Residue frames as a rotation matrix with the C-alpha (Angstrom) as fourth column:
MET 1
-0.119 0.977 0.179 48.91
-0.710 0.042 -0.703 26.84
-0.694 -0.211 0.688 -23.10
ARG 2
-0.681 -0.090 0.727 47.74
0.183 0.940 0.288 23.60
-0.709 0.329 -0.624 -24.54
PRO 3
-0.793 0.487 -0.366 45.78
-0.540 -0.283 0.793 23.56
0.283 0.826 0.487 -27.86
PRO 4
0.094 0.901 0.424 42.22
-0.916 0.245 -0.317 22.27
-0.389 -0.359 0.848 -27.59
ALA 5
-0.685 -0.266 0.678 42.05
-0.089 0.955 0.284 18.43
-0.723 0.134 -0.678 -27.92
SER 6
-0.698 0.453 -0.555 40.46
-0.583 0.091 0.808 17.08
0.416 0.887 0.201 -31.02
PRO 7
0.294 0.833 0.468 37.17
-0.939 0.343 -0.022 15.31
-0.179 -0.433 0.883 -30.48
PHE 8
-0.150 -0.443 0.884 37.67
-0.415 0.840 0.350 11.64
-0.897 -0.315 -0.310 -30.02
TRP 9
0.649 0.462 0.605 36.08
0.315 0.561 -0.766 10.72
-0.693 0.688 0.218 -33.43
LYS 10
0.907 -0.396 -0.142 38.75
-0.351 -0.525 -0.775 12.75
0.233 0.753 -0.615 -35.13
SER 11
0.138 -0.939 0.316 41.67
-0.979 -0.178 -0.103 11.44
0.153 -0.295 -0.943 -33.12
LYS 12
-0.403 -0.195 0.894 40.86
-0.539 0.840 -0.060 7.77
-0.740 -0.506 -0.444 -32.62
ILE 13
-0.727 0.247 -0.641 40.20
-0.465 0.509 0.724 4.87
0.505 0.825 -0.255 -34.85
LEU 14
0.296 0.955 -0.030 37.05
-0.636 0.221 0.740 2.92
0.713 -0.200 0.672 -34.14
GLU 15
0.383 -0.199 -0.902 38.99
0.382 0.923 -0.042 0.00
0.841 -0.328 0.429 -32.45
ALA 16
-0.649 -0.738 -0.183 40.53
0.512 -0.246 -0.823 2.49
0.562 -0.628 0.538 -29.99
MET 17
-0.285 0.641 0.713 37.38
-0.536 -0.723 0.436 3.98
0.795 -0.257 0.550 -28.72
SER 18
-0.948 0.093 0.303 36.05
-0.237 0.429 -0.872 3.16
-0.211 -0.898 -0.385 -25.29
ALA 19
-0.591 0.790 0.163 32.64
0.806 0.572 0.148 1.60
0.024 0.220 -0.975 -25.01
ARG 20
0.130 0.675 -0.726 31.14
0.549 -0.659 -0.514 4.93
-0.826 -0.332 -0.456 -23.98
GLU 21
-0.501 -0.353 -0.790 32.76
-0.443 -0.680 0.584 6.69
-0.743 0.643 0.185 -27.05
TRP 22
-0.985 0.098 0.140 31.60
0.170 0.613 0.771 3.93
-0.010 0.784 -0.621 -29.34
GLU 23
-0.242 0.967 -0.073 27.93
0.940 0.215 -0.266 4.12
-0.241 -0.133 -0.961 -28.02
SER 24
0.047 0.312 -0.949 27.91
0.239 -0.926 -0.293 7.94
-0.970 -0.213 -0.118 -28.29
LEU 25
-0.905 -0.357 -0.232 28.61
-0.150 -0.242 0.959 7.75
-0.398 0.902 0.166 -31.99
CYS 26
-0.508 0.795 0.331 25.14
0.859 0.444 0.253 6.49
0.054 0.413 -0.909 -32.49
ASP 27
-0.962 0.144 0.233 22.99
-0.109 -0.982 0.155 9.49
0.251 0.124 0.960 -33.49
GLY 28
-0.666 0.733 0.135 19.72
0.064 0.236 -0.970 7.77
-0.743 -0.637 -0.204 -32.68
CYS 29
-0.645 0.373 -0.668 18.31
-0.744 -0.505 0.437 7.92
-0.174 0.779 0.603 -36.11
GLY 30
0.021 0.619 0.785 17.01
-0.405 0.723 -0.560 4.35
-0.914 -0.306 0.266 -36.25
ARG 31
0.396 0.165 -0.903 17.86
-0.915 -0.010 -0.403 3.81
-0.076 0.986 0.147 -39.89
CYS 32
-0.661 -0.689 -0.296 19.99
-0.688 0.714 -0.127 0.75
0.299 0.119 -0.947 -39.12
CYS 33
-0.767 0.419 0.485 16.89
-0.141 0.627 -0.766 -0.89
-0.626 -0.656 -0.422 -37.60
LEU 34
0.107 0.805 -0.583 14.78
-0.918 -0.145 -0.369 -0.68
-0.382 0.575 0.724 -40.76
VAL 35
0.351 0.112 0.930 13.92
0.087 0.985 -0.151 -3.96
-0.933 0.134 0.335 -42.41
LYS 36
-0.155 -0.527 -0.836 16.04
-0.873 -0.322 0.365 -4.71
-0.462 0.787 -0.410 -45.48
LEU 37
0.653 0.339 0.677 15.31
0.021 0.886 -0.464 -7.20
-0.757 0.317 0.571 -48.17
HIS 38
-0.567 -0.706 0.425 17.38
0.389 0.225 0.893 -8.62
-0.726 0.672 0.147 -51.08
ASN 39
-0.282 0.422 -0.862 16.53
-0.706 -0.700 -0.111 -6.55
-0.650 0.576 0.495 -54.14
PRO 40
0.378 0.477 0.793 14.37
0.116 0.826 -0.552 -8.66
-0.919 0.300 0.257 -56.38
GLU 41
0.943 -0.169 -0.286 16.24
-0.322 -0.250 -0.913 -7.15
0.082 0.953 -0.290 -59.39
GLY 42
0.736 -0.645 -0.206 19.39
0.650 0.758 -0.054 -8.71
0.191 -0.094 0.977 -57.91
ARG 43
-0.084 -0.800 0.593 21.28
0.353 -0.581 -0.733 -5.54
0.932 0.148 0.332 -57.02
GLY 44
-0.806 -0.401 0.435 22.03
-0.207 -0.498 -0.842 -5.04
0.555 -0.769 0.318 -53.34
LEU 45
-0.671 0.581 -0.460 19.39
0.715 0.344 -0.609 -4.50
-0.196 -0.738 -0.646 -50.62
VAL 46
-0.212 0.689 0.693 16.11
0.152 -0.677 0.720 -2.62
0.966 0.257 0.039 -50.55
THR 47
-0.974 -0.083 -0.213 15.53
0.226 -0.233 -0.946 -0.64
0.029 -0.969 0.246 -47.38
THR 48
-0.140 0.985 0.100 11.80
0.627 0.011 0.779 -0.45
0.766 0.172 -0.619 -46.21
SER 49
-0.364 0.163 0.917 9.90
-0.557 -0.828 -0.073 1.82
0.747 -0.537 0.392 -43.81
ALA 50
0.783 0.484 -0.391 9.22
-0.014 0.642 0.766 -1.23
0.622 -0.594 0.510 -41.68
SER 51
-0.004 -0.782 0.624 11.24
-0.884 -0.289 -0.368 -1.31
0.468 -0.553 -0.689 -38.45
CYS 52
-0.705 -0.301 -0.642 12.50
0.115 0.845 -0.522 -4.06
0.700 -0.442 -0.561 -36.27
GLU 53
0.322 0.915 -0.241 9.83
0.385 0.106 0.917 -4.94
0.865 -0.388 -0.318 -33.74
LEU 54
0.150 -0.293 -0.944 12.07
0.987 -0.011 0.160 -3.59
-0.058 -0.956 0.287 -31.00
LEU 55
-0.816 -0.444 0.371 12.34
0.502 -0.862 0.073 -0.14
0.287 0.245 0.926 -32.45
ASP 56
-0.127 0.791 -0.599 10.10
0.681 -0.370 -0.632 2.38
-0.721 -0.488 -0.491 -30.75
PRO 57
-0.062 0.151 0.987 8.58
0.966 -0.241 0.097 4.33
0.252 0.959 -0.131 -33.67
GLU 58
0.858 0.477 0.189 7.96
0.396 -0.850 0.346 7.39
0.326 -0.222 -0.919 -31.50
THR 59
0.747 -0.644 -0.166 11.60
-0.200 -0.455 0.868 7.66
-0.634 -0.615 -0.469 -30.26
ALA 60
0.763 -0.422 -0.490 13.54
-0.377 0.326 -0.867 5.79
0.526 0.846 0.090 -32.99
ARG 61
-0.320 -0.838 0.443 15.46
-0.927 0.181 -0.328 4.06
0.194 -0.515 -0.835 -30.17
CYS 62
-0.391 0.085 -0.917 15.51
-0.032 0.994 0.105 0.29
0.920 0.070 -0.386 -29.31
LYS 63
0.447 0.705 0.550 13.04
-0.637 -0.180 0.749 -0.60
0.627 -0.686 0.369 -26.59
HIS 64
0.957 -0.151 0.248 15.30
-0.074 0.699 0.711 -3.39
-0.280 -0.699 0.658 -25.32
TYR 65
0.606 -0.738 -0.298 18.84
-0.711 -0.334 -0.618 -2.30
0.357 0.587 -0.727 -26.39
LYS 66
-0.183 -0.801 0.571 20.74
-0.973 0.232 0.014 -4.37
-0.144 -0.552 -0.821 -23.81
THR 67
-0.276 0.185 0.943 18.89
-0.216 0.944 -0.248 -7.56
-0.937 -0.272 -0.221 -24.61
ARG 68
0.356 0.533 -0.767 18.15
-0.805 -0.241 -0.542 -6.99
-0.474 0.811 0.344 -28.34
HIS 69
-0.429 -0.523 -0.736 20.39
-0.854 0.499 0.144 -9.85
0.293 0.691 -0.661 -29.53
ARG 70
-0.951 0.145 0.274 18.57
-0.002 0.881 -0.473 -12.39
-0.310 -0.450 -0.837 -27.37
ARG 71
-0.110 0.986 -0.124 15.19
-0.097 -0.135 -0.986 -11.07
-0.989 -0.097 0.111 -28.47
VAL 72
0.852 0.238 -0.466 16.02
-0.445 -0.137 -0.885 -10.68
-0.275 0.961 -0.011 -32.14
PRO 73
0.470 -0.739 0.482 18.69
0.328 0.653 0.683 -13.23
-0.820 -0.163 0.549 -33.03
ASP 74
0.266 -0.418 0.869 19.46
0.961 0.045 -0.272 -11.61
0.074 0.907 0.414 -36.46
CYS 75
0.998 0.043 0.048 20.15
0.035 -0.986 0.161 -8.31
0.054 -0.159 -0.986 -34.93
LEU 76
0.448 -0.894 0.029 23.70
0.585 0.268 -0.766 -7.43
0.676 0.360 0.643 -35.76
GLN 77
0.597 -0.440 -0.671 26.28
0.527 -0.415 0.741 -6.34
-0.605 -0.796 -0.016 -33.29
LEU 78
0.936 -0.294 0.194 27.93
-0.045 -0.646 -0.762 -3.33
0.349 0.704 -0.618 -35.03
THR 79
0.491 -0.866 -0.091 31.68
0.630 0.280 0.725 -3.75
-0.602 -0.413 0.683 -35.09
PRO 80
0.114 -0.470 -0.876 34.37
-0.422 -0.821 0.385 -1.60
-0.899 0.326 -0.291 -36.68
ALA 81
-0.843 -0.420 0.335 34.77
0.091 0.503 0.859 -4.21
-0.530 0.755 -0.386 -39.42
ILE 82
-0.141 0.912 0.386 31.06
0.930 0.256 -0.264 -4.02
-0.340 0.322 -0.884 -40.16
ALA 83
0.573 0.347 -0.743 31.13
0.258 -0.936 -0.238 -0.24
-0.778 -0.055 -0.626 -40.19
ARG 84
-0.285 -0.814 -0.506 33.95
-0.393 -0.382 0.837 -0.26
-0.875 0.437 -0.211 -42.70
LYS 85
-0.971 -0.221 0.090 32.55
-0.035 0.503 0.863 -2.75
-0.236 0.835 -0.497 -45.19
SER 86
-0.415 0.887 0.204 28.71
0.761 0.461 -0.456 -2.61
-0.498 -0.034 -0.866 -44.86
SER 87
-0.933 0.145 0.328 26.74
0.141 -0.693 0.707 -0.78
0.330 0.706 0.627 -47.59
TRP 88
-0.070 0.975 -0.213 23.51
0.710 0.199 0.676 -1.30
0.701 -0.104 -0.706 -45.70
LEU 89
-0.138 0.029 -0.990 24.48
0.858 -0.495 -0.134 1.30
-0.494 -0.868 0.044 -43.18
PRO 90
0.831 0.534 0.154 23.07
0.536 -0.697 -0.478 4.68
-0.148 0.479 -0.865 -44.08
SER 91
0.174 -0.777 0.606 25.50
0.660 -0.365 -0.657 7.12
0.731 0.514 0.449 -45.70
THR 92
0.278 -0.004 0.961 24.88
-0.405 -0.907 0.114 9.48
0.871 -0.421 -0.254 -42.69
CYS 93
0.908 0.140 -0.396 25.83
0.262 0.548 0.794 6.86
0.328 -0.825 0.461 -40.10
ALA 94
0.685 -0.658 0.313 28.59
-0.728 -0.612 0.307 8.11
-0.011 -0.438 -0.899 -37.79
TYR 95
0.414 -0.575 0.705 30.22
-0.083 0.748 0.659 4.70
-0.907 -0.331 0.262 -37.56
ARG 96
0.561 -0.124 0.819 30.47
0.792 0.368 -0.487 4.57
-0.241 0.921 0.305 -41.34
LEU 97
0.898 -0.198 0.393 31.71
0.000 -0.893 -0.450 8.13
0.440 0.404 -0.802 -41.61
VAL 98
0.567 -0.714 0.412 34.40
-0.736 -0.213 0.643 7.81
-0.371 -0.667 -0.646 -38.87
ALA 99
0.422 -0.418 0.804 35.55
0.340 0.895 0.288 4.44
-0.841 0.152 0.520 -40.47
ARG 100
0.565 -0.218 0.796 36.20
0.811 -0.027 -0.584 6.40
0.149 0.976 0.161 -43.66
GLY 101
-0.491 -0.825 -0.281 38.05
0.859 -0.512 0.003 9.23
-0.146 -0.240 0.960 -41.85
GLU 102
-0.372 0.383 0.846 35.28
0.320 -0.803 0.504 11.73
0.872 0.458 0.176 -42.43
ASP 103
-0.982 0.001 0.191 33.87
-0.164 -0.514 -0.842 14.17
0.097 -0.858 0.505 -39.90
LEU 104
-0.481 0.860 -0.173 30.44
0.832 0.385 -0.400 14.04
-0.277 -0.336 -0.900 -38.26
PRO 105
-0.268 0.467 0.843 27.72
0.622 -0.584 0.521 16.31
0.735 0.664 -0.134 -39.74
GLU 106
-0.813 -0.150 0.562 26.63
-0.213 -0.823 -0.527 19.41
0.541 -0.548 0.637 -37.86
TRP 107
0.100 0.954 0.284 23.34
-0.778 -0.103 0.619 17.86
0.620 -0.283 0.732 -36.83
HIS 108
0.024 -0.205 -0.978 24.98
0.345 0.920 -0.185 14.95
0.938 -0.333 0.093 -35.08
PRO 109
0.889 0.456 -0.046 24.40
0.190 -0.276 0.942 15.19
0.417 -0.846 -0.332 -31.31
LEU 110
0.352 -0.831 -0.431 28.14
0.866 0.114 0.487 15.02
-0.356 -0.544 0.760 -30.54
VAL 111
-0.644 -0.560 0.521 28.67
0.708 -0.695 0.126 18.13
0.291 0.450 0.844 -32.70
SER 112
-0.101 0.703 0.704 25.43
0.052 -0.703 0.709 20.06
0.994 0.108 0.034 -31.94
GLY 113
-0.967 -0.199 0.162 25.31
-0.149 -0.079 -0.986 19.11
0.209 -0.977 0.047 -28.23
ASP 114
-0.312 0.928 0.204 21.55
-0.865 -0.189 -0.465 18.45
-0.393 -0.321 0.862 -28.64
PRO 115
-0.787 -0.007 0.616 20.09
0.075 0.991 0.106 14.91
-0.612 0.130 -0.780 -28.92
GLU 116
0.308 0.951 0.026 17.10
0.257 -0.057 -0.965 16.40
-0.916 0.304 -0.262 -30.84
SER 117
-0.086 -0.346 -0.934 19.22
-0.625 -0.711 0.321 17.73
-0.776 0.612 -0.155 -33.62
VAL 118
-0.926 -0.287 0.244 19.07
-0.068 0.765 0.640 14.45
-0.370 0.576 -0.728 -35.50
HIS 119
-0.228 0.951 0.208 15.33
0.849 0.298 -0.436 14.62
-0.477 0.077 -0.875 -35.54
ALA 120
0.387 0.382 -0.839 15.11
0.023 -0.914 -0.405 18.34
-0.922 0.137 -0.362 -36.29
ALA 121
-0.477 -0.666 -0.573 17.41
-0.599 -0.231 0.767 17.67
-0.643 0.709 -0.289 -39.36
GLY 122
0.465 0.761 -0.452 15.01
-0.867 0.289 -0.406 15.07
-0.179 0.581 0.794 -40.76
ILE 123
-0.423 -0.750 -0.509 17.54
-0.804 0.569 -0.171 12.33
0.418 0.337 -0.844 -40.49
SER 124
-0.853 -0.063 0.519 15.86
-0.415 0.685 -0.599 10.14
-0.318 -0.725 -0.610 -37.97
MET 125
-0.725 0.614 -0.313 13.04
0.127 0.566 0.815 7.63
0.677 0.550 -0.488 -38.50
ARG 126
-0.857 0.429 -0.286 11.10
0.285 -0.067 -0.956 8.89
-0.429 -0.901 -0.065 -35.45
GLY 127
-0.157 0.931 -0.330 7.43
-0.219 -0.358 -0.908 8.95
-0.963 -0.070 0.260 -36.34
ARG 128
0.049 0.060 -0.997 8.08
-0.974 -0.218 -0.061 7.62
-0.221 0.974 0.048 -39.88
VAL 129
-0.738 -0.342 -0.581 8.06
-0.516 0.841 0.161 3.85
0.434 0.419 -0.798 -39.51
VAL 130
0.480 0.854 0.199 5.78
-0.837 0.378 0.394 0.98
0.262 -0.356 0.897 -38.73
SER 131
-0.175 -0.512 0.841 6.82
-0.776 0.598 0.202 -2.03
-0.606 -0.617 -0.501 -36.71
GLU 132
-0.707 -0.208 -0.676 7.39
-0.640 0.596 0.485 -5.19
0.302 0.775 -0.555 -38.69
ALA 133
-0.941 0.300 0.155 5.14
0.126 0.737 -0.664 -6.89
-0.313 -0.605 -0.732 -36.26
PHE 134
-0.050 0.964 -0.260 2.12
0.001 -0.260 -0.966 -5.20
-0.999 -0.048 0.012 -37.92
ILE 135
0.069 0.063 -0.996 3.05
-0.934 -0.347 -0.087 -5.90
-0.351 0.936 0.035 -41.52
ARG 136
0.842 0.252 0.478 2.58
-0.054 0.919 -0.390 -8.85
-0.537 0.303 0.787 -43.77
PRO 137
-0.171 -0.969 0.178 5.83
0.229 0.136 0.964 -10.03
-0.958 0.205 0.198 -45.39
GLU 138
-0.102 0.196 0.975 4.20
0.966 0.253 0.050 -9.77
-0.237 0.947 -0.215 -48.80
ASP 139
0.844 0.497 0.201 3.66
0.525 -0.842 -0.125 -6.02
0.107 0.211 -0.972 -48.27
LEU 140
0.307 -0.828 -0.469 7.32
0.516 -0.270 0.813 -5.21
-0.800 -0.491 0.344 -47.43
LEU 141
-0.444 -0.575 0.687 8.40
0.870 -0.094 0.484 -4.46
-0.213 0.813 0.542 -51.02
ARG 142
0.236 0.611 0.756 5.74
0.749 -0.610 0.259 -1.84
0.619 0.505 -0.601 -51.34
MET 143
0.936 0.055 -0.347 7.29
0.313 -0.577 0.754 -0.01
-0.158 -0.815 -0.558 -48.32
ARG 144
0.148 -0.942 0.300 10.59
0.981 0.100 -0.168 0.61
0.128 0.319 0.939 -50.11
ILE 145
0.744 -0.044 -0.666 12.42
0.189 -0.943 0.273 3.79
-0.641 -0.329 -0.694 -49.14
ARG 146
0.369 -0.648 0.666 14.59
0.811 -0.125 -0.572 5.73
0.454 0.751 0.480 -51.57
TRP 147
0.207 -0.314 -0.926 16.97
0.717 -0.595 0.362 8.11
-0.666 -0.739 0.102 -49.70
């Protein structure tokens, strides 16, 4: 009898994942789509509760995922290298966790089997953000989030 196979995120490095596996690592929290500003005090970035104009605030999902880079030129294509070195990704981000060799949390949909678990755990931005399209740039610093 064969032992049960390890989940792919425990047995593969990011570069070895299929496109489907890579995409399934996203828990759908929407945190990576929040507007980030250079800290006026000179230390890193400030994350705000303003979201990219493409993020649907009611679902925490991109409204135009496949064409997001054409619509929002500064939208970053997440890569294994970015997952390994970027401090702007939330500490709960599966890409960041897997890049560090850590396991996924119990609320992650790949672990729980339920895409709603990220929302139930209070991790997602669903219903907690305002689109940057409705915010004046000078108001962004007042929208700072501290995790």
